[in-house]
C-alpha positions in Angstrom: -21.2 6.3 258.3 -23.3 6.3 255.4 -24.9 2.4 254.8 -24.1 2.5 250.9 -20.3 2.2 252.5 -20.3 -1.8 252.2 -18.3 -3.7 250.4 -19.5 -7.1 248.7 -19.3 -10.4 250.0 -16.2 -11.7 247.2 -14.5 -8.9 248.6 -15.2 -9.0 252.2 -13.7 -12.8 251.5 -11.4 -11.3 249.8 -10.0 -8.7 252.4 -10.8 -11.7 255.8 -7.9 -13.6 253.9 -5.4 -10.8 253.9 -6.2 -9.8 257.2 -6.1 -13.3 258.6 -2.6 -13.6 256.7 -1.8 -10.6 258.0 -2.3 -11.6 261.4 -1.0 -14.9 261.3 2.5 -13.7 259.6 3.4 -10.8 262.3 2.3 -12.2 265.5 4.7 -10.4 267.4 2.2 -6.7 266.5 -0.5 -9.0 268.7 0.5 -11.8 270.4 -2.3 -12.2 272.9 -5.2 -11.6 270.6 -7.6 -14.3 268.8 -7.9 -14.1 264.9 -11.4 -16.0 265.7 -13.0 -13.3 267.9 -11.7 -10.8 265.7 -13.2 -12.2 262.7 -16.5 -12.4 264.5 -16.2 -8.4 265.0 -15.4 -7.6 261.8 -18.1 -9.3 260.2 -20.4 -8.1 262.6 -19.5 -4.1 261.1 -19.5 -4.1 257.5 -18.9 -0.5 257.9 -15.7 -1.3 259.6 -14.6 -3.5 256.6 -15.4 -0.5 254.3 -12.8 1.4 256.2 -10.2 -1.1 256.2 -11.1 -1.9 252.6 -9.9 1.5 251.8 -6.8 1.3 254.0 -6.3 -1.7 251.8 -6.5 -0.7 248.5 -4.5 2.5 249.1 -1.6 0.9 250.3 -1.5 0.9 254.0 -2.0 -2.3 255.4 -3.9 -2.6 257.9 -3.1 -4.9 260.8 -4.8 -5.1 264.2 -1.8 -3.5 267.0 -4.1 -3.3 269.7 -7.3 -4.2 272.2 -9.2 -1.4 274.2 -10.4 -3.3 277.3 -12.4 -0.6 278.2 -14.3 -0.2 274.6 -14.2 -3.8 274.1 -12.8 -2.3 270.5 -9.4 -3.9 268.6 -7.6 -1.3 267.1 -6.4 -1.2 263.3 -2.9 0.8 261.9 -2.1 1.4 258.6 1.1 -1.0 258.5 3.0 -0.7 255.6 6.8 -0.3 255.3 6.0 3.1 254.1 3.7 5.8 254.0 0.5 4.3 251.8 1.0 5.5 248.3 -2.5 5.8 247.6 -2.3 8.7 249.8 0.3 10.6 249.2 0.5 14.1 248.2 -2.1 15.4 250.0 -1.4 19.2 252.2 -2.6 18.7 255.4 -6.2 19.9 256.0 -8.5 21.5 253.8 -7.7 25.5 254.8 -4.2 24.7 253.8 -5.6 23.2 250.8 -8.0 26.2 249.9 -5.0 28.5 250.7 -2.9 27.5 248.1 -3.7 29.5 244.9 -2.0 27.2 242.5 -0.2 24.0 242.3 -3.1 22.9 244.2 -2.6 18.7 245.2 -5.6 17.3 244.7 -7.3 16.6 248.2 -6.2 16.6 251.8 -5.4 14.1 255.0 -8.2 15.3 257.0 -10.5 15.2 254.0 -9.8 11.6 252.6 -9.2 10.1 256.5 -12.9 11.2 257.0 -14.3 10.3 253.8 -12.3 6.3 254.5 -14.0 6.8 257.8 -10.6 6.7 259.7 -8.6 8.5 262.1 -5.0 9.8 261.7 -2.1 9.1 263.9 -1.4 11.2 266.3 2.3 11.0 267.8 2.1 9.4 270.2 0.2 6.4 268.3 3.3 6.8 265.3 5.4 6.1 268.1 3.2 3.2 269.7 3.6 1.3 265.5 7.0 2.1 265.4 7.6 -0.3 268.2 5.9 -2.9 266.7 8.6 -3.2 263.5 10.5 -0.2 261.8 8.2 2.5 259.5 8.7 5.1 257.2 12.4 4.3 256.6 12.2 5.7 253.2 9.0 8.0 253.5 7.0 10.2 256.2 3.7 10.5 257.6 1.1 13.5 258.4 0.5 13.0 261.8 -2.4 15.0 264.2 -0.8 18.5 265.0 -1.9 20.1 268.0 -4.0 23.0 267.7 -1.7 26.4 268.8 0.5 25.3 266.0 -1.5 24.7 263.4 -3.6 28.1 264.3 -0.1 29.8 263.1 -0.2 27.7 259.5 2.7 24.8 261.0 1.4 21.3 260.9 3.7 17.7 261.7 5.0 14.7 260.2 7.2 12.1 261.1 9.2 9.3 259.8 12.0 7.0 261.2 15.4 8.1 260.1 18.9 6.6 262.0 16.9 3.9 263.8 15.1 7.0 265.2 12.0 8.9 264.9 11.5 12.1 264.4 8.7 14.7 264.6 9.9 17.7 262.1 7.2 20.8 260.9 6.2 21.9 257.4 3.8 24.3 256.3 0.4 23.0 256.2 -0.7 23.9 252.8 2.9 21.6 251.8 2.3 18.5 250.1 5.5 15.9 248.9 5.6 12.3 246.6 6.4 10.4 249.6 4.5 12.0 252.6 0.6 10.4 253.5 -0.9 9.6 256.4 -1.3 6.8 258.3 -4.5 5.4 259.8 -6.0 4.1 263.0 -9.4 2.2 263.2 -11.8 1.1 266.1 -13.4 -2.0 265.6 
């Protein structure tokens, strides 16, 4: 990640305050984790703070959802109730965006995620997120799509309806005002 992707000390203090408040409000998402250790890790990784700031300002409401004991990294997911507002109306990837002849969306999911320094959730990660609460009751979120489906022009997205997580397909070049993507960041 480029070294110019840093936030100011004021933005850092505000973001850490927001993240701590969210952490304390949603202990069920991370019952065995300590904020102090997470904060130390964040302060030691300013480029990751920048990515979390991007997640926050686009409406993702990032929160810690797990700790990877193998890598020693905390895992953050977008935990906004609905898909992040600042990341809606994008088609799936650059190939899909380039294939549109008219009515092109502003961008594509993979370009935006890469620029933010985050990964798009997989189906497994999306289903795990849904065990922590009820998300995407009115919206939907693109997820990583298997190569064989993408090669045929399709892409996958998920939502939660009728207390069930559904996985659907669409043309990768489609985009909707109620569909975004949820990101994941390891710190």
